[in-house]
DOMARFI-964600 format. One record per residue: x, y, z of N, C-alpha, C, O in turn; residue in one letter. Coordinates in steps of 0.02 Angstrom, whole numbers, padded with zeros to 5 digits, always signed. Layout:
N
XYZXYZXYZXYZa ...
REM end
This chain:
210
+12498+04494+02434+12536+04549+02453+12614+04529+02493+12626+04473+02517m +12654+04578+02494+12707+04552+02524+12690+04573+02631+12649+04611+02658n +12726+04543+02650+12736+04522+02751+12686+04613+02762+12630+04619+02786d +12722+04658+02742+12705+04707+02767+12645+04758+02728+12638+04817+02744d +12603+04724+02676+12580+04757+02646+12572+04807+02598+12524+04835+02572g +12626+04809+02593+12634+04889+02553+12646+04854+02467+12659+04899+02426t +12644+04813+02450+12665+04769+02358+12643+04699+02374+12645+04651+02413e +12610+04736+02290+12561+04682+02272+12587+04637+02239+12629+04664+02202a +12585+04555+02229+12635+04506+02213+12585+04470+02174+12572+04412+02192t +12557+04493+02127+12502+04465+02075+12539+04440+02020+12531+04383+01999l +12590+04490+01990+12604+04456+01926+12672+04391+01938+12731+04406+01930n +12651+04326+01955+12663+04277+01967+12623+04224+01913+12565+04233+01894n +12656+04179+01898+12627+04118+01841+12556+04101+01880+12505+04119+01850d +12549+04071+01936+12496+04043+01966+12453+04094+01937+12430+04088+01881s +12439+04152+01979+12394+04228+01954+12381+04198+01857+12327+04184+01832m +12443+04196+01825+12434+04200+01771+12353+04123+01736+12300+04118+01705k +12395+04093+01769+12353+04017+01763+12288+04030+01769+12254+04011+01721a +12247+04068+01829+12198+04064+01851+12175+04121+01803+12130+04099+01767v +12187+04176+01793+12149+04244+01749+12139+04216+01702+12088+04228+01670l +12191+04162+01680+12196+04125+01579+12119+04082+01589+12075+04091+01547d +12109+04039+01644+12066+04003+01647+11985+04034+01654+11934+04009+01630s +11991+04092+01693+11930+04149+01675+11924+04154+01625+11868+04136+01607y +11975+04180+01564+11966+04209+01494+11935+04174+01468+11888+04196+01435k +11956+04082+01474+11930+04057+01435+11875+04023+01454+11855+03978+01417e +11842+04036+01512+11771+04030+01519+11743+04097+01488+11688+04096+01461l +11779+04154+01492+11730+04199+01465+11715+04198+01377+11671+04222+01341a +11764+04166+01366+11751+04170+01275+11711+04084+01286+11711+04054+01232n +11684+04049+01334+11639+04002+01316+11576+04013+01326+11562+04033+01383t +11527+04005+01283+11447+04022+01284+11425+03995+01350+11437+03937+01363t +11400+04024+01382+11374+04044+01467+11413+04014+01505+11394+03983+01554n +11493+04020+01481+11541+04017+01546+11539+04034+01603+11538+03996+01652g +11539+04109+01603+11516+04153+01651+11446+04199+01667+11409+04217+01621l +11435+04211+01718+11376+04230+01726+11349+04299+01687+11388+04345+01678g +11301+04302+01672+11292+04379+01644+11307+04438+01700+11302+04432+01761a +11325+04491+01667+11343+04546+01684+11410+04544+01723+11425+04592+01759g +11456+04483+01716+11515+04482+01746+11562+04550+01747+11595+04582+01788s +11543+04551+01668+11613+04582+01641+11607+04661+01678+11654+04701+01680k +11546+04673+01704+11535+04729+01700+11516+04735+01794+11490+04786+01818e +11532+04680+01830+11533+04709+01902+11550+04710+01927+11603+04679+01927e +11522+04761+02004+11584+04795+02045+11601+04769+02107+11650+04787+02139t +11545+04709+02130+11554+04665+02194+11488+04676+02207+11459+04625+02225g +11451+04729+02203+11369+04721+02223+11317+04685+02231+11287+04679+02284a +11303+04659+02181+11275+04595+02154+11325+04514+02129+11308+04471+02088t +11374+04518+02162+11429+04480+02145+11386+04400+02154+11384+04361+02107w +11356+04387+02216+11314+04317+02229+11248+04313+02179+11214+04262+02178t +11233+04365+02143+11154+04316+02105+11160+04263+02024+11124+04232+01985a +11221+04280+02034+11197+04234+01969+11194+04159+01996+11158+04115+01972p +11229+04153+02038+11246+04078+02070+11175+04072+02102+11144+04019+02095f +11146+04126+02139+11086+04106+02193+11046+04080+02129+11031+04020+02131a +11028+04111+02079+10983+04081+02037+10992+04031+01993+10969+04034+01936n +11025+03985+02014+11045+03922+01996+11057+03925+01921+11016+03890+01891g +11094+03951+01890+11114+03940+01838+11182+03960+01796+11192+03979+01739k +11239+03942+01877+11318+03951+01877+11336+03887+01913+11316+03875+01969i +11386+03835+01867+11378+03780+01916+11440+03789+01961+11443+03746+02005g +11485+03829+01962+11537+03833+02014+11554+03902+02021+11562+03944+01977v +11560+03908+02086+11556+03986+02107+11597+03994+02181+11591+03958+02230m +11645+04058+02172+11693+04044+02241+11634+04102+02287+11626+04161+02273p +11597+04064+02346+11550+04086+02351+11532+04113+02431+11544+04062+02464y +11512+04159+02471+11521+04157+02528+11491+04127+02566+11434+04112+02548p +11518+04103+02642+11488+04065+02695+11404+04106+02714+11350+04075+02718n +11411+04169+02722+11352+04206+02740+11298+04187+02696+11243+04177+02720t +11308+04180+02639+11247+04166+02610+11219+04117+02582+11173+04114+02541s +11253+04075+02610+11254+03983+02591+11189+03977+02632+11148+03942+02603l +11163+04006+02706+11123+03987+02745+11053+03993+02666+11011+03952+02648n +11068+04050+02644+10990+04049+02614+10975+04020+02559+10918+04019+02535d +11046+03982+02525+11021+03937+02479+11022+03855+02506+11009+03810+02466i +11035+03845+02567+11022+03792+02575+10948+03782+02614+10916+03729+02618f +10929+03856+02645+10873+03842+02652+10788+03835+02597+10734+03811+02614d +10811+03870+02522+10799+03859+02467+10790+03807+02436+10748+03795+02393a +10848+03760+02466+10865+03687+02421+10792+03647+02491+10747+03614+02465e +10791+03652+02548+10747+03612+02575+10660+03620+02562+10621+03577+02581k +10633+03688+02523+10593+03717+02479+10598+03690+02411+10566+03716+02365d +10632+03646+02403+10617+03612+02327+10689+03650+02294+10714+03603+02264g +10727+03699+02285+10791+03724+02243+10804+03692+02239+10777+03637+02245g +10873+03712+02222+10944+03687+02150+10977+03645+02231+10977+03676+02285f +10991+03601+02227+11028+03553+02270+11153+03593+02266+11181+03589+02211q +11174+03608+02298+11213+03632+02316+11292+03593+02354+11288+03564+02408v +11322+03595+02335+11385+03555+02352+11445+03626+02379+11436+03685+02363g +11498+03603+02417+11545+03636+02438+11615+03605+02411+11620+03543+02411v +11658+03635+02391+11743+03622+02401+11772+03683+02409+11754+03739+02392t +11831+03659+02446+11881+03715+02457+11902+03748+02397+11919+03708+02354p +11906+03808+02381+11940+03807+02331+12014+03800+02301+12059+03837+02322i +12022+03765+02265+12089+03759+02234+12148+03780+02206+12130+03803+02152a +12218+03788+02211+12267+03802+02176+12280+03787+02122+12245+03750+02087g +12327+03810+02106+12356+03803+02033+12416+03712+02040+12430+03668+02000t +12435+03731+02127+12495+03690+02122+12450+03617+02164+12488+03583+02198s +12386+03596+02162+12352+03555+02207+12336+03563+02272+12297+03521+02295g +12364+03626+02323+12330+03640+02369+12256+03672+02381+12218+03672+02333k +12234+03698+02439+12165+03705+02434+12165+03754+02491+12199+03748+02542t +12118+03813+02475+12138+03877+02549+12035+03894+02518+12001+03876+02470s +12028+03924+02563+11971+03991+02576+11958+04023+02599+11987+04021+02653t +11900+04094+02591+11934+04154+02641+11869+04155+02682+11811+04136+02670f +11904+04187+02743+11861+04207+02791+11864+04291+02812+11916+04321+02828l +11806+04314+02808+11829+04379+02850+11798+04435+02771+11756+04410+02735g +11814+04481+02760+11804+04508+02713+11751+04573+02724+11739+04610+02677g +11721+04583+02789+11696+04635+02838+11729+04658+02887+11759+04619+02923d +11732+04729+02898+11751+04760+02934+11712+04801+02989+11656+04826+02980a +11757+04805+03060+11710+04833+03093+11765+04874+03137+11817+04857+03166m +11719+04958+03127+11757+05023+03157+11729+05040+03209+11674+05015+03222g +11754+05081+03246+11754+05130+03290+11744+05201+03281+11796+05233+03285i +11688+05237+03270+11707+05309+03262+11762+05350+03304+11764+05345+03365s +11793+05379+03277+11840+05442+03301+11799+05485+03331+11837+05522+03362k +11732+05507+03343+11699+05546+03363+11641+05497+03414+11618+05524+03465d +11630+05453+03403+11594+05397+03448+11599+05425+03532+11657+05430+03553s +11553+05438+03571+11560+05453+03637+11553+05390+03673+11546+05389+03734k +11554+05336+03635+11535+05277+03674+11598+05209+03660+11581+05151+03649h +11668+05232+03662+11702+05190+03636+11725+05136+03677+11762+05094+03651v +11707+05131+03741+11739+05094+03787+11696+05061+03781+11726+05014+03755a +11626+05041+03784+11581+05010+03768+11574+04984+03708+11540+04933+03708q +11601+05006+03637+11614+04976+03581+11671+04926+03590+11659+04870+03567a +11734+04937+03621+11762+04900+03635+11751+04823+03669+11773+04769+03650w +11704+04841+03730+11683+04784+03757+11647+04740+03714+11647+04678+03717n +11612+04783+03667+11552+04737+03629+11604+04682+03587+11596+04621+03585f +11660+04722+03553+11706+04690+03521+11725+04613+03558+11720+04554+03540l +11750+04651+03621+11787+04579+03660+11747+04533+03668+11769+04476+03673y +11685+04545+03670+11634+04508+03709+11607+04454+03643+11589+04396+03650w +11612+04491+03580+11585+04446+03531+11636+04395+03507+11617+04340+03487l +11714+04414+03509+11758+04371+03527+11764+04293+03551+11791+04242+03529m +11734+04306+03597+11751+04261+03647+11724+04187+03640+11663+04190+03647q +11747+04115+03628+11724+04051+03594+11643+04044+03618+11609+04018+03574s +11609+04060+03673+11538+04059+03698+11501+04111+03669+11442+04092+03665d +11507+04169+03645+11482+04198+03609+11483+04178+03530+11426+04170+03507t +11540+04167+03483+11554+04141+03440+11500+04077+03423+11470+04073+03369q +11495+04040+03466+11466+03979+03466+11375+04001+03462+11345+03986+03410k +11342+04031+03510+11292+04066+03515+11270+04108+03468+11209+04105+03458e +11316+04164+03421+11308+04198+03372+11306+04158+03301+11256+04153+03265v +11362+04136+03290+11389+04125+03219+11369+04027+03203+11336+04000+03159f +11412+03999+03267+11381+03917+03247+11310+03900+03272+11287+03847+03251a +11266+03939+03318+11218+03891+03314+11187+03922+03253+11133+03893+03243d +11198+03966+03212+11142+04004+03162+11163+03969+03107+11127+03967+03057n +11236+03933+03110+11238+03905+03030+11290+03942+02994+11296+03943+02933g +11348+03988+03057+11383+04022+03016+11432+04015+03027+11437+04000+03087y +11501+04017+02993+11581+04019+03028+11576+04081+03057+11549+04136+03048t +11627+04041+03112+11638+04084+03156+11739+04090+03141+11781+04054+03114a +11740+04177+03190+11809+04180+03154+11842+04159+03219+11879+04206+03231s +11848+04118+03264+11864+04088+03323+11901+04016+03323+11880+03978+03367n +11948+03994+03284+11972+03931+03280+11936+03884+03321+11898+03841+03300i +11953+03897+03385+11937+03856+03432+11873+03825+03421+11857+03766+03422q +11820+03906+03404+11736+03869+03408+11729+03819+03342+11690+03771+03337t +11783+03845+03287+11769+03793+03227+11790+03725+03252+11760+03675+03229l +11843+03717+03300+11841+03629+03318+11806+03622+03348+11807+03562+03361k +11763+03650+03375+11735+03625+03448+11630+03614+03433+11592+03567+03448t +11620+03668+03405+11538+03692+03394+11518+03679+03340+11484+03718+03307a +11536+03620+03322+11511+03620+03242+11498+03549+03239+11525+03533+03187y +11468+03489+03267+11483+03435+03291+11404+03412+03237+11395+03371+03191k +11367+03454+03267+11282+03419+03231+11274+03467+03162+11221+03474+03131d +11348+03502+03140+11304+03558+03081+11306+03517+03022+11327+03459+03021a +11284+03546+02977+11281+03544+02881+11359+03516+02887+11408+03546+02909d +11353+03426+02853+11433+03420+02819+11467+03480+02762+11523+03481+02737p +11406+03529+02753+11462+03574+02709+11482+03611+02741+11535+03636+02723r +11457+03629+02793+11485+03689+02838+11542+03663+02875+11593+03696+02886i +11534+03602+02893+11609+03575+02916+11649+03566+02875+11705+03551+02894q +11636+03571+02805+11695+03539+02749+11730+03630+02754+11787+03640+02775t +11689+03683+02733+11695+03743+02744+11772+03776+02816+11827+03805+02810i +11729+03747+02876+11787+03750+02939+11841+03721+02931+11887+03756+02952n +11862+03658+02905+11908+03611+02903+11935+03638+02873+11995+03632+02888s +11923+03682+02817+11984+03709+02770+12015+03772+02794+12070+03796+02776t +11975+03794+02833+12009+03858+02867+12030+03834+02954+12051+03876+02994i +12022+03771+02970+12075+03762+03033+12126+03726+02988+12179+03756+02982i +12122+03679+02963+12184+03660+02914+12245+03702+02913+12303+03683+02917d +12214+03785+02903+12262+03836+02886+12298+03822+02807+12354+03846+02812g +12291+03802+02759+12319+03820+02685+12318+03882+02655+12325+03880+02594n +12311+03948+02685+12316+03979+02673+12343+04048+02701+12384+04040+02747g +12328+04112+02684+12358+04142+02721+12308+04204+02703+12272+04206+02654q +12317+04281+02781+12280+04303+02790+12302+04406+02764+12309+04449+02808t +12307+04418+02712+12310+04463+02683+12290+04542+02725+12235+04569+02726p +12360+04568+02762+12348+04640+02792+12362+04713+02769+12423+04713+02760k +12347+04755+02759+12343+04806+02710+12289+04878+02752+12229+04873+02739s +12306+04933+02795+12281+04991+02787+12245+04999+02742+12191+05027+02753a +12265+04977+02670+12256+05002+02604+12212+04950+02571+12187+04959+02516a +12204+04882+02618+12157+04845+02562+12093+04855+02535+12073+04825+02484f +12055+04904+02573+11996+04895+02545+11994+04943+02476+11949+04939+02434n +12039+04979+02474+12043+05022+02429+12092+04990+02365+12087+05016+02310e +12127+04948+02372+12160+04913+02340+12134+04875+02300+12151+04873+02241a +12081+04834+02330+12052+04767+02318+11985+04772+02309+11961+04753+02255f +11937+04803+02372+11877+04773+02368+11813+04822+02348+11756+04802+02338n +11840+04902+02344+11822+04950+02307+11806+04937+02244+11841+04906+02204a +11744+04966+02233+11727+04969+02139+11762+05010+02124+11776+05062+02155a +11788+04985+02054+11842+05014+02015+11906+05018+02036+11943+05058+02008g +11933+04977+02091+11984+04963+02132+12022+04936+02062+11998+04913+02011s +12110+04950+02085+12152+04909+02010+12143+04833+02054+12167+04793+02014p +12134+04817+02079+12108+04759+02066+12062+04739+02029+12077+04712+01976w +12003+04746+02046+11939+04747+01983+11968+04749+01922+11947+04709+01880q +12031+04803+01901+12029+04825+01837+12090+04795+01821+12120+04800+01767l +12111+04757+01880+12156+04707+01817+12134+04641+01808+12170+04605+01774l +12072+04612+01837+12057+04559+01815+12009+04580+01739+12024+04565+01681v +11981+04598+01750+11941+04624+01688+11984+04645+01622+11967+04635+01563q +12048+04679+01646+12087+04667+01583+12115+04598+01556+12124+04574+01501n +12125+04574+01631+12141+04504+01595+12069+04457+01585+12082+04410+01547a +12024+04456+01599+11981+04425+01570+11973+04448+01514+12001+04422+01466v +11938+04494+01509+11906+04531+01439+11957+04547+01387+11941+04538+01328w +12026+04573+01404+12048+04628+01388+12128+04617+01357+12136+04556+01350g +12147+04628+01351+12237+04626+01324+12276+04654+01397+12317+04699+01403d +12249+04614+01443+12296+04643+01503+12369+04630+01521+12402+04581+01504g +12387+04678+01558+12460+04657+01561+12479+04663+01632+12483+04716+01664n +12489+04605+01653+12490+04594+01725+12555+04618+01771+12561+04612+01832l +12592+04641+01734+12641+04668+01771+12628+04749+01784+12650+04766+01839k +12603+04796+01751+12582+04853+01744+12538+04845+01793+12546+04869+01849s +12479+04807+01772+12423+04785+01837+12410+04794+01904+12366+04824+01934d +12479+04746+01930+12489+04725+01993+12538+04787+02008+12548+04792+02068n +12560+04820+01982+12586+04892+02008+12565+04954+02019+12593+05002+02044q +12465+04943+01978+12433+05003+02004+12417+04973+02068+12409+05012+02116a +12410+04883+02080+12395+04886+02155+12423+04909+02213+12401+04930+02267v +12508+04897+02176+12565+04933+02218+12558+04993+02268+12570+05005+02327t +12520+05038+02186+12536+05110+02214+12487+05136+02254+12493+05195+02271d +12429+05097+02275+12398+05084+02311+12398+05078+02385+12376+05114+02430v +12439+05009+02382+12448+04990+02429+12513+05033+02481+12522+05042+02541l +12541+05047+02429+12603+05102+02458+12618+05156+02491+12663+05176+02528s +12539+05189+02456+12542+05257+02477+12522+05275+02533+12518+05332+02556a +12505+05203+02567+12475+05225+02651+12530+05227+02701+12518+05241+02760q 
REM end
């Protein structure tokens, strides 16, 4: 997206290369997980957790279950930063949102909770000590010295800052929601005869409507 979150910038050579690689996998026997074509995001981690997928962009919040299963004889898993088309790497942090209802009678308490949750000591206690990736950069730098090396790999990618955080009031509608224009863009490109220019415009239409 552009800096103010009102325009999609997905119509570029790098995005086309990524989508083409997924299209190649889709045309390969067992190249993509079963049900990927119809996936809405509700069960997207299931194929990897079943041990049948070789590589997958995967959420840190779900990795602890994989690590625990590994200790009990499950398949072994490694982690690596997401590779870009020009040799750089990145990862994603977040995706969930926390809000305060407009009708809430405890707004002050809610803000106090959010403030408490973002403090370094709290981030260590709630996230780091339980093997999850914190959102506080200072916590990532100091609270994981004894953590699983794979968690340290994830954290180092965030600390290195080789990515960006897209921001838009319409982000969920444009990207995360089932049936979003982003979902349709991917499905059209991987399993159809997608038109990246027009599908990118469909994302922009949602972003710019806010």
